[in-house]
DOMIMAR-884626 format. One record per residue (C-alpha): x, y, z; chain; residue in one letter. Coordinates in steps of 0.5 Angstrom, whole numbers, always signed. Example, Ala and Ser with C-alpha at 12.3 -4.5 7.8 and 13.67 -1.06 7.14 Angstrom:
! DOMIMAR-884626
+-------+-------+-------+------+------+
|    px |    py |    pz | unit | code |
+-------+-------+-------+------+------+
|   +25 |    -9 |   +16 |    A |    A |
|   +27 |    -2 |   +14 |    A |    S |
+-------+-------+-------+------+------+
//
This chain:
! DOMIMAR-884626
+-------+-------+-------+------+------+
|    px |    py |    pz | unit | code |
+-------+-------+-------+------+------+
|   -47 |   -53 |   +57 |    A |    M |
|   -45 |   -51 |   +49 |    A |    E |
|   -39 |   -51 |   +46 |    A |    A |
|   -34 |   -45 |   +45 |    A |    I |
|   -30 |   -44 |   +39 |    A |    V |
|   -24 |   -41 |   +37 |    A |    Y |
|   -25 |   -37 |   +30 |    A |    L |
|   -20 |   -32 |   +28 |    A |    N |
|   -19 |   -28 |   +35 |    A |    G |
|   -27 |   -28 |   +37 |    A |    R |
|   -29 |   -34 |   +42 |    A |    F |
|   -36 |   -36 |   +38 |    A |    L |
|   -42 |   -41 |   +41 |    A |    S |
|   -41 |   -48 |   +36 |    A |    E |
|   -46 |   -45 |   +31 |    A |    E |
|   -44 |   -38 |   +30 |    A |    E |
|   -37 |   -41 |   +29 |    A |    A |
|   -37 |   -41 |   +21 |    A |    V |
|   -32 |   -40 |   +15 |    A |    V |
|   -34 |   -38 |    +8 |    A |    P |
|   -34 |   -43 |    +3 |    A |    V |
|   -31 |   -40 |    -2 |    A |    T |
|   -24 |   -40 |    +2 |    A |    T |
|   -18 |   -45 |    +0 |    A |    R |
|   -18 |   -48 |    +6 |    A |    G |
|   -25 |   -51 |    +4 |    A |    F |
|   -25 |   -53 |    -3 |    A |    F |
|   -17 |   -55 |    -4 |    A |    G |
|   -15 |   -57 |    +3 |    A |    G |
|   -11 |   -52 |    +4 |    A |    D |
|    -8 |   -52 |   +11 |    A |    G |
|    -6 |   -55 |   +18 |    A |    V |
|    -9 |   -59 |   +23 |    A |    Y |
|    -6 |   -61 |   +30 |    A |    E |
|   -10 |   -65 |   +36 |    A |    V |
|    -8 |   -64 |   +43 |    A |    T |
|   -11 |   -69 |   +49 |    A |    R |
|   -13 |   -68 |   +55 |    A |    T |
|   -11 |   -72 |   +62 |    A |    F |
|   -15 |   -70 |   +67 |    A |    R |
|   -17 |   -64 |   +64 |    A |    H |
|   -10 |   -62 |   +63 |    A |    K |
|    -6 |   -62 |   +57 |    A |    L |
|    -1 |   -66 |   +55 |    A |    F |
|    +6 |   -64 |   +52 |    A |    R |
|    +2 |   -58 |   +48 |    A |    L |
|    +9 |   -55 |   +47 |    A |    D |
|   +11 |   -60 |   +43 |    A |    D |
|    +4 |   -61 |   +39 |    A |    H |
|    +5 |   -53 |   +38 |    A |    L |
|   +12 |   -54 |   +35 |    A |    T |
|   +10 |   -58 |   +30 |    A |    R |
|    +5 |   -55 |   +28 |    A |    L |
|    +9 |   -48 |   +27 |    A |    C |
|   +13 |   -52 |   +22 |    A |    R |
|    +8 |   -55 |   +19 |    A |    S |
|    +5 |   -48 |   +18 |    A |    L |
|   +12 |   -46 |   +16 |    A |    A |
|   +12 |   -52 |   +10 |    A |    Y |
|    +6 |   -49 |    +7 |    A |    I |
|    +9 |   -42 |    +8 |    A |    R |
|    +3 |   -39 |   +11 |    A |    L |
|    +3 |   -34 |   +17 |    A |    D |
|    -3 |   -35 |   +20 |    A |    C |
|    -2 |   -28 |   +24 |    A |    G |
|    -1 |   -31 |   +31 |    A |    L |
|    +5 |   -32 |   +35 |    A |    T |
|    +7 |   -37 |   +38 |    A |    R |
|    +6 |   -35 |   +44 |    A |    D |
|    +0 |   -32 |   +42 |    A |    E |
|    -3 |   -39 |   +39 |    A |    I |
|    -1 |   -42 |   +46 |    A |    K |
|    -6 |   -37 |   +50 |    A |    A |
|   -12 |   -38 |   +45 |    A |    A |
|   -11 |   -45 |   +47 |    A |    T |
|   -11 |   -45 |   +54 |    A |    E |
|   -17 |   -40 |   +54 |    A |    E |
|   -21 |   -45 |   +49 |    A |    T |
|   -20 |   -50 |   +54 |    A |    L |
|   -22 |   -46 |   +60 |    A |    A |
|   -28 |   -44 |   +57 |    A |    R |
|   -31 |   -51 |   +55 |    A |    N |
|   -28 |   -54 |   +62 |    A |    L |
|   -35 |   -54 |   +65 |    A |    A |
|   -38 |   -59 |   +59 |    A |    R |
|   -33 |   -65 |   +62 |    A |    L |
|   -35 |   -69 |   +68 |    A |    D |
|   -30 |   -72 |   +73 |    A |    D |
|   -29 |   -78 |   +68 |    A |    G |
|   -28 |   -74 |   +62 |    A |    G |
|   -22 |   -71 |   +57 |    A |    D |
|   -23 |   -67 |   +50 |    A |    F |
|   -19 |   -68 |   +44 |    A |    A |
|   -18 |   -60 |   +42 |    A |    L |
|   -16 |   -59 |   +35 |    A |    W |
|   -12 |   -53 |   +31 |    A |    H |
|   -15 |   -51 |   +24 |    A |    V |
|   -11 |   -47 |   +21 |    A |    I |
|   -12 |   -46 |   +13 |    A |    T |
|   -10 |   -41 |    +8 |    A |    R |
|   -16 |   -36 |    +7 |    A |    G |
|   -16 |   -34 |    +0 |    A |    E |
|   -22 |   -35 |    -4 |    A |    H |
|   -23 |   -37 |   -10 |    A |    A |
|   -22 |   -35 |   -16 |    A |    G |
|   -15 |   -31 |   -12 |    A |    G |
|   -19 |   -27 |    -8 |    A |    R |
|   -14 |   -25 |    -2 |    A |    A |
|   -17 |   -26 |    +6 |    A |    A |
|   -14 |   -27 |   +12 |    A |    P |
|   -12 |   -34 |   +13 |    A |    P |
|   -17 |   -38 |   +19 |    A |    V |
|   -15 |   -40 |   +24 |    A |    V |
|   -20 |   -43 |   +29 |    A |    A |
|   -19 |   -48 |   +35 |    A |    M |
|   -24 |   -52 |   +39 |    A |    F |
|   -25 |   -58 |   +44 |    A |    C |
|   -29 |   -66 |   +42 |    A |    V |
|   -30 |   -70 |   +47 |    A |    D |
|   -26 |   -76 |   +47 |    A |    M |
|   -29 |   -82 |   +43 |    A |    D |
|   -27 |   -87 |   +49 |    A |    F |
|   -32 |   -91 |   +46 |    A |    D |
|   -28 |   -93 |   +40 |    A |    R |
|   -23 |   -96 |   +43 |    A |    Y |
|   -25 |   -99 |   +51 |    A |    A |
|   -25 |  -106 |   +47 |    A |    E |
|   -18 |  -106 |   +43 |    A |    A |
|   -14 |  -104 |   +49 |    A |    Y |
|   -16 |  -112 |   +51 |    A |    L |
|   -17 |  -115 |   +45 |    A |    E |
|   -13 |  -111 |   +40 |    A |    G |
|   -13 |  -108 |   +34 |    A |    L |
|   -15 |  -111 |   +26 |    A |    R |
|   -11 |  -108 |   +21 |    A |    L |
|   -10 |  -109 |   +14 |    A |    V |
|    -6 |  -107 |    +9 |    A |    T |
|   -10 |  -104 |    +3 |    A |    P |
|    -7 |  -102 |    -5 |    A |    G |
|    -7 |   -94 |    -3 |    A |    V |
|    -1 |   -93 |    -1 |    A |    R |
|    +2 |   -87 |    +4 |    A |    R |
|    +3 |   -80 |    +0 |    A |    T |
|   +11 |   -81 |    -2 |    A |    P |
|   +15 |   -75 |    +1 |    A |    P |
|   +18 |   -73 |    -5 |    A |    Q |
|    +9 |   -70 |    -6 |    A |    S |
|    +8 |   -69 |    +1 |    A |    I |
|   +13 |   -69 |    +7 |    A |    D |
|    +9 |   -73 |   +12 |    A |    P |
|   +12 |   -68 |   +18 |    A |    K |
|    +7 |   -64 |   +15 |    A |    G |
|    +1 |   -65 |   +19 |    A |    K |
|    -3 |   -63 |   +13 |    A |    V |
|   -11 |   -62 |   +11 |    A |    T |
|   -11 |   -66 |    +4 |    A |    S |
|   -11 |   -73 |    +7 |    A |    R |
|   -15 |   -77 |    +1 |    A |    M |
|   -10 |   -82 |    +1 |    A |    N |
|   -13 |   -84 |    +9 |    A |    Q |
|   -19 |   -83 |    +6 |    A |    V |
|   -19 |   -88 |    +2 |    A |    Q |
|   -15 |   -93 |    +5 |    A |    A |
|   -20 |   -93 |   +11 |    A |    A |
|   -25 |   -94 |    +6 |    A |    L |
|   -23 |   -99 |    +2 |    A |    E |
|   -20 |  -103 |    +9 |    A |    V |
|   -28 |  -102 |   +11 |    A |    G |
|   -31 |  -105 |    +5 |    A |    R |
|   -26 |  -112 |    +7 |    A |    V |
|   -27 |  -112 |   +14 |    A |    D |
|   -31 |  -107 |   +18 |    A |    P |
|   -28 |  -105 |   +24 |    A |    G |
|   -21 |  -106 |   +22 |    A |    A |
|   -15 |  -100 |   +21 |    A |    V |
|   -11 |   -99 |   +15 |    A |    P |
|    -4 |  -100 |   +15 |    A |    L |
|    -1 |   -97 |   +10 |    A |    L |
|    +5 |   -97 |    +6 |    A |    L |
|   +10 |   -94 |    +2 |    A |    D |
|   +11 |   -94 |    -5 |    A |    T |
|   +16 |   -99 |    -4 |    A |    N |
|   +12 |  -103 |    +0 |    A |    G |
|   +15 |  -102 |    +7 |    A |    N |
|   +10 |  -100 |   +12 |    A |    I |
|    +9 |   -94 |   +13 |    A |    A |
|    +3 |   -92 |   +19 |    A |    E |
|    -4 |   -93 |   +20 |    A |    T |
|   -10 |   -88 |   +17 |    A |    N |
|    -9 |   -84 |   +25 |    A |    T |
|    -3 |   -86 |   +28 |    A |    G |
|    +4 |   -89 |   +28 |    A |    N |
|    +5 |   -97 |   +28 |    A |    F |
|   +11 |  -101 |   +32 |    A |    F |
|   +12 |  -109 |   +33 |    A |    F |
|   +16 |  -112 |   +37 |    A |    L |
|   +21 |  -119 |   +35 |    A |    S |
|   +26 |  -122 |   +40 |    A |    E |
|   +25 |  -115 |   +45 |    A |    G |
|   +27 |  -110 |   +41 |    A |    R |
|   +23 |  -104 |   +39 |    A |    L |
|   +21 |  -103 |   +31 |    A |    H |
|   +19 |   -97 |   +28 |    A |    T |
|   +19 |   -95 |   +21 |    A |    S |
|   +24 |   -89 |   +19 |    A |    K |
|   +21 |   -82 |   +20 |    A |    G |
|   +22 |   -81 |   +12 |    A |    R |
|   +16 |   -84 |   +11 |    A |    N |
|   +11 |   -83 |   +17 |    A |    V |
|    +8 |   -76 |   +21 |    A |    L |
|   +13 |   -75 |   +27 |    A |    A |
|    +8 |   -77 |   +32 |    A |    G |
|    +8 |   -74 |   +39 |    A |    V |
|    +5 |   -79 |   +42 |    A |    T |
|   +10 |   -83 |   +37 |    A |    R |
|   +16 |   -80 |   +41 |    A |    S |
|   +13 |   -81 |   +48 |    A |    V |
|   +13 |   -88 |   +46 |    A |    V |
|   +21 |   -87 |   +44 |    A |    L |
|   +23 |   -84 |   +50 |    A |    E |
|   +19 |   -89 |   +55 |    A |    L |
|   +23 |   -96 |   +52 |    A |    A |
|   +29 |   -92 |   +52 |    A |    E |
|   +28 |   -91 |   +59 |    A |    D |
|   +24 |   -98 |   +60 |    A |    L |
|   +31 |  -101 |   +56 |    A |    G |
|   +29 |  -103 |   +51 |    A |    I |
|   +32 |  -103 |   +44 |    A |    D |
|   +30 |   -98 |   +38 |    A |    I |
|   +31 |  -100 |   +32 |    A |    V |
|   +28 |   -95 |   +26 |    A |    E |
|   +28 |   -98 |   +19 |    A |    G |
|   +25 |  -100 |   +13 |    A |    D |
|   +19 |  -107 |   +15 |    A |    F |
|   +14 |  -110 |   +12 |    A |    T |
|    +8 |  -115 |   +13 |    A |    A |
|   +13 |  -122 |   +13 |    A |    Y |
|   +17 |  -117 |   +19 |    A |    D |
|   +10 |  -116 |   +23 |    A |    V |
|    +7 |  -123 |   +21 |    A |    Y |
|   +13 |  -125 |   +25 |    A |    N |
|   +13 |  -120 |   +30 |    A |    A |
|   +12 |  -122 |   +38 |    A |    D |
|    +7 |  -116 |   +39 |    A |    E |
|    +5 |  -110 |   +35 |    A |    A |
|    +2 |  -103 |   +37 |    A |    F |
|    -1 |   -97 |   +34 |    A |    V |
|    +1 |   -90 |   +37 |    A |    S |
|    -4 |   -84 |   +37 |    A |    G |
|    -5 |   -77 |   +41 |    A |    T |
|   -12 |   -80 |   +43 |    A |    S |
|   -12 |   -87 |   +44 |    A |    P |
|    -4 |   -86 |   +46 |    A |    S |
|    -2 |   -94 |   +46 |    A |    I |
|    -7 |  -100 |   +43 |    A |    V |
|    -5 |  -106 |   +43 |    A |    P |
|    -6 |  -110 |   +35 |    A |    V |
|    -8 |  -117 |   +35 |    A |    C |
|    -8 |  -119 |   +27 |    A |    R |
|    -6 |  -117 |   +20 |    A |    L |
|    -9 |  -119 |   +14 |    A |    N |
|   -13 |  -123 |   +19 |    A |    G |
|    -7 |  -127 |   +21 |    A |    A |
|    -5 |  -127 |   +29 |    A |    A |
|    +0 |  -123 |   +31 |    A |    I |
|    +4 |  -127 |   +37 |    A |    G |
|    -1 |  -130 |   +43 |    A |    D |
|    -7 |  -125 |   +40 |    A |    S |
|   -10 |  -128 |   +46 |    A |    G |
|    -7 |  -125 |   +51 |    A |    N |
|    -7 |  -118 |   +50 |    A |    L |
|    -3 |  -112 |   +51 |    A |    P |
|    +3 |  -117 |   +50 |    A |    G |
|    +8 |  -116 |   +56 |    A |    P |
|   +13 |  -111 |   +53 |    A |    D |
|    +7 |  -107 |   +50 |    A |    T |
|    +4 |  -107 |   +57 |    A |    L |
|   +10 |  -104 |   +60 |    A |    R |
|   +10 |   -99 |   +55 |    A |    L |
|    +2 |   -98 |   +56 |    A |    M |
|    +3 |   -97 |   +64 |    A |    Q |
|    +9 |   -93 |   +64 |    A |    A |
|    +4 |   -88 |   +58 |    A |    F |
|    -1 |   -87 |   +64 |    A |    S |
|    +5 |   -86 |   +68 |    A |    E |
|    +7 |   -80 |   +65 |    A |    A |
|    +0 |   -78 |   +63 |    A |    A |
|    -2 |   -78 |   +71 |    A |    G |
|    -8 |   -82 |   +69 |    A |    V |
|   -10 |   -90 |   +68 |    A |    D |
|   -12 |   -88 |   +60 |    A |    Y |
|   -15 |   -95 |   +60 |    A |    V |
|   -19 |   -96 |   +66 |    A |    A |
|   -21 |   -89 |   +64 |    A |    Q |
|   -25 |   -91 |   +57 |    A |    A |
|   -26 |   -97 |   +60 |    A |    M |
|   -30 |   -93 |   +66 |    A |    A |
|   -34 |   -89 |   +60 |    A |    S |
|   -38 |   -96 |   +57 |    A |    L |
|   -42 |   -96 |   +63 |    A |    G |
|   -46 |  -103 |   +66 |    A |    G |
|   -43 |  -110 |   +65 |    A |    N |
|   -39 |  -109 |   +60 |    A |    R |
|   -36 |  -104 |   +63 |    A |    S |
|   -34 |  -108 |   +70 |    A |    R |
|   -32 |  -114 |   +66 |    A |    D |
|   -27 |  -111 |   +62 |    A |    L |
|   -25 |  -107 |   +69 |    A |    A |
|   -24 |  -114 |   +72 |    A |    E |
|   -20 |  -117 |   +65 |    A |    R |
|   -15 |  -110 |   +66 |    A |    W |
|   -14 |  -111 |   +72 |    A |    D |
|   -12 |  -118 |   +72 |    A |    Q |
|    -8 |  -116 |   +67 |    A |    R |
|    -4 |  -112 |   +70 |    A |    N |
|    -3 |  -117 |   +77 |    A |    R |
|    +0 |  -122 |   +72 |    A |    E |
|    +5 |  -117 |   +69 |    A |    S |
|    +6 |  -115 |   +77 |    A |    G |
|    +8 |  -123 |   +79 |    A |    R |
|   +12 |  -124 |   +72 |    A |    A |
|   +16 |  -118 |   +74 |    A |    E |
|   +16 |  -121 |   +81 |    A |    S |
|   +19 |  -127 |   +79 |    A |    S |
|   +24 |  -125 |   +73 |    A |    G |
|   +28 |  -121 |   +79 |    A |    S |
+-------+-------+-------+------+------+
//
């Protein structure tokens, strides 16, 4: 079945959904975007994502011509028209992309409002849930808030792109962990960063990072689990001495980190770490699906079975540890 795209009030096939190359959204990166994941074919925290989308639109001073309720209705309709493409184990990342429609030369035109569903690429994360992500701090810095406020989810992402290219040359498969202009930890090119030290959860101040929806869920879950939260300015030194670390994001949810700049973080041979695992389990409960097992099942074959067995064992070990500690 072909993908269906919402574009400026119409539902079109992917091939029909085209925009002029002369719009500022194409040649100037003048727009905002949002990504909302489904779990069991249902959009997770859609209202939170729409709140951030509307705030991003206000930040770039763009009236897209739709009310919040109209955006929500179109979002749900876009999902409904694409659900037949999914099998029972599949899910989507539903994208909103809204750009200023003004053409090159200043000719006025309506904004471009697009919504589309992308199949979840589980293969990108399945192994990392047990083996961890490798992070590298590139020379490229996170755009400072004095230039672009990170709370706005804007389509201008060249610094993240350059960071990923730089890290890819040093360590293919690694993920960039960007620093701010003062050398403090900011975020990765696609998600928020956390580390655990002495039982406390640490994350960067909101001034220099995107106000991630998944980040907010992690903070809520940590509070429910009785894990103290510290928001502040941290450097690579703090991460090198951490017990655990992980990245949060809409598509992967929570993924443990094994190394930063080649240095192992905590017990990198036994991932996820105990508190990271508790948060992953709590997130799965909130989402209504074991998102780790779902990703592993997508691999198929012996690799899928091996990872699933290791994941089940890690969960059993966690249960025994909690039982012996009670």
